[in-house]
N, C-alpha and C positions, 0 to 999 in steps of 0.2 A: 647746657649753658656754660660758657667759658667764664672761669673765675676772674674777678677783677684784680688787676695787678696793683701792688702796693706803690705808693707815691715814690719811694726811694728806688724801687726797681725801675720805674719808668725814667726817672732822672738818670740812672745808670745807662739804660737803653739809649737815651738821647745823648749820652756822653757829656752830660753836664756835671756829673760828680763821679767819684770812684766809690768802690765798696768801702774803702777806709773812711771816706767822707760820710757815707750812710751810717756807719758804726759810730762816728763822732757825734752826728746829729742825734741818733738814738740814745747815746750815753748822756748827752746834754739834756735831752727830754726827760730821761729817767732821773737824773740828778736834780733837776729843777722841780720835778713833780708837777710839771706844768701841763695845763690843759691845751696849750698851744699846739697847733697842727705841725706836722713834720715840715711842710713847705715854709711855714713862717719862721720856724727855728733855723732852717737852712738859709733862708734869706737874711735873718738877723746875724748869722755867722758869716755873711758875705760870700757864701758858696754859690748862690744863685741870685737872679734878679726877679722882680715881680712878674715880668713877662714869661719867665721860665715856670713860675708857679701856675700861671694861666694856661700855658701850653701843656704842662703836665696834667692839669685837671681836665683839659680837653681830651687828652688821650685816655685818661682814666674813665671818663664818661662816654667815650666813643662818640664824640660830638659830630664827626664826619665819617662816612663809610671809608674803611681802609686806613684810617688815621694812624693806627698802630705800626704801619709800615713806612710812614713819612719821616723825613728828616725834620729837625728842629726848624730849619729855615722854611720848609713847606708848611709846617703847622702855623708858624707865626704869620706867614703870608695869608693863609686862609682866615686866620683870626682877625687880620687887619682889613680884609676885603669886605665891603658892605654886602649885606645879604642879597640885595637886588642884583648886584654885579656877579654874585656867585650863582645866580640862576634861580634864586628863591622867589616865589610869588610875593607881590606887594601885599601888605596888610593895611587895611585902612579904609 
């Protein structure tokens, strides 16, 4: 089984933040003693947007086959595509 990547690692892979940004978020998280998740803190620091949080979670959960090799643009396109148009069977 492949180990799940950390949120910050995926953000770096998607070129949304730098390693320095990741360190800043981790430091802010530690200083605050906050139960807030990494993505929420990064968003609060204006490093990323909500859609970046969702894209990163999709990669972390392997929502689509091969998603770890996709660009941010491709991930966002797939997240915005209705399930029926993406070839999924209708439920209902």
